[in-house]
C-alpha positions in Angstrom: 0.0 0.0 0.0 1.4 3.4 -0.9 2.0 6.1 1.7 -0.1 9.1 1.8 1.7 12.5 1.4 1.2 13.1 5.2 2.8 9.8 6.1 5.7 10.4 3.7 6.3 13.8 5.2 6.3 12.3 8.7 8.7 9.6 7.7 11.0 12.2 6.2 10.9 14.2 9.4 11.7 11.1 11.5 14.7 10.3 9.3 16.0 13.9 9.4 15.7 13.9 13.2 17.5 10.6 13.4 20.3 11.9 11.2 20.7 15.0 13.3 20.6 13.1 16.6 23.7 11.2 15.4 25.5 14.5 14.7 25.3 14.1 11.0 24.2 16.7 8.5 23.7 16.7 4.8 25.1 20.2 4.2 28.8 19.3 3.6 28.6 19.4 -0.2 26.9 22.8 -0.1 29.5 24.2 2.4 32.3 23.0 0.2 30.7 24.6 -2.9 30.2 28.0 -1.1 32.4 31.0 -2.0 33.1 31.1 1.7 35.1 27.9 1.6 38.8 27.5 0.8 38.0 24.3 -1.3 35.8 26.5 -3.6 38.6 28.9 -4.2 41.3 26.3 -4.5 39.4 24.7 -7.3 39.0 28.0 -9.0 42.7 29.0 -8.6 44.1 25.6 -9.5 41.5 23.4 -11.2 44.1 20.8 -12.3 45.7 20.6 -8.8 49.2 21.2 -10.2 50.3 23.8 -7.6 52.0 22.7 -4.3 49.4 22.5 -1.6 50.8 25.4 0.5 50.8 27.7 -2.5 47.4 26.5 -3.6 45.9 27.2 -0.2 47.6 30.6 0.2 46.3 31.7 -3.2 42.9 30.4 -2.5 42.8 32.3 0.8 43.8 35.5 -1.0 41.2 35.0 -3.7 38.5 34.4 -1.0 39.5 37.5 1.0 39.5 39.6 -2.2 36.0 38.3 -3.0 34.7 39.1 0.5 36.2 42.6 0.4 34.6 43.2 -2.9 31.2 42.2 -1.4 31.8 44.5 1.5 32.5 47.4 -0.9 29.4 46.7 -2.9 27.3 46.6 0.3 28.7 49.9 1.5 27.9 51.5 -1.9 24.4 50.1 -1.8 23.8 51.4 1.7 25.1 54.8 0.8 22.9 55.0 -2.3 19.9 53.9 -0.2 20.6 56.7 2.4 21.0 59.3 -0.3 17.7 58.2 -1.9 15.9 58.2 1.4 17.2 61.7 2.2 16.1 63.0 -1.2 12.6 61.5 -0.8 12.3 63.0 2.7 13.4 66.4 1.4 10.9 66.2 -1.4 8.1 65.3 1.0 9.1 68.2 3.3 9.1 70.6 0.3 5.7 69.3 -0.8 4.3 69.8 2.7 5.7 73.3 2.9 3.9 74.1 -0.3 0.6 73.0 1.2 0.5 69.6 -0.5 0.0 66.4 1.3 2.9 64.1 2.1 2.1 60.4 2.5 
């Protein structure tokens, strides 16, 4: 007899809880593929694995750090632009209110 969708979902929850109760997770492949991981950058820097391990890891760390700094710079620019746009909108609303219009 086939399981109902509710029974299947319950069995999947049970299996997930069992896996986690043994300290196991299924996120390792995703963590290794993340731009946060050294393995990710080592594969990008030296896809053939021809560099010595210490050089490969050092270059991968430098590439990862450059990527994270680039993200930080982009984030700072986006926050600055958002502040400027908010200030411009507030100034426009104040000007409209001063002219007797209605600001929302």
